[in-house]
C-alpha positions, 0 to 999 in steps of 0.5 A, a space after each residue: 883629551 878635551 875633544 874625546 872626553 869633554 871634561 876632566 871629570 869624564 876622564 876620571 869617570 872613564 879611568 874609574 870605569 876601567 879600574 873598577 871593572 878589572 877589580 869587579 871581574 877579578 872578585 867574581 872570578 874568584 868567588 864564583 869558582 867552584 872550589 871550596 869557600 875557604 879556598 875562595 877566601 884565601 885566594 881573595 886575601 891573597 891578593 892584598 899584597 900584590 894589590 898594595 905593590 901595584 898601588 891599586 888601593 891607593 888609586 881606588 882611595 883617591 878615586 873615592 876621595 875625588 868622588 866626595 865632592 863630584 856627584 857623577 863619580 860618587 854615584 859611580 863609586 856607589 855602584 862599583 860597591 853595590 856590584 862588589 857587594 852582589 859578588 860577595 853576597 852571592 858567594 857568601 849565600 852559598 857559604 852560609 847554606 853550605 855551613 848551615 848558617 842563617 841567611 840572615 847572617 850574609 848581609 851583616 858578614 858582607 857589610 863586615 868584610 867590605 868595611 874591614 877590607 877598606 879599613 885594613 887597606 886604609 892602614 896599610 896605605 899608612 904603613 900599619 898592619 898591627 893585628 891584620 895578620 892575626 885577624 886573616 888567621 882567625 877568620 880563616 880558622 873560624 871558615 875551617 871550623 864552619 866547614 869541618 862542622 858542615 862536613 861532619 853533619 852531612 
């Protein structure tokens, strides 16, 4: 391994790249599909249980923790987050236009989704899920209300 990668950090960067590519590609496939945004949201949030069972959030959080003290890994994690943010921004910008929301709402909504997702997964890794299902139902209800409003205005 040392001959091929040169260092443990290089091995971890290779793991991070492979792992992140799969997640970003999956998110891109979900959010850039031709279905209604509420279906995209359901599909994306529906992946959580399988991800938890497969250990994906745990691996992601462990890679992030390693990156706190490794500048090359920290930069790569930041790149992955920027790429995920770009996927969400594109998807949410289309939804904002569809739902007649201000384009200025996209960036804060994306930030909210990214941080609530990270926090929710952190809590789930600790065995805490209080309010999570209710929050997801509330968001879905809000999206459905927006969709209903958008369809009646057109």
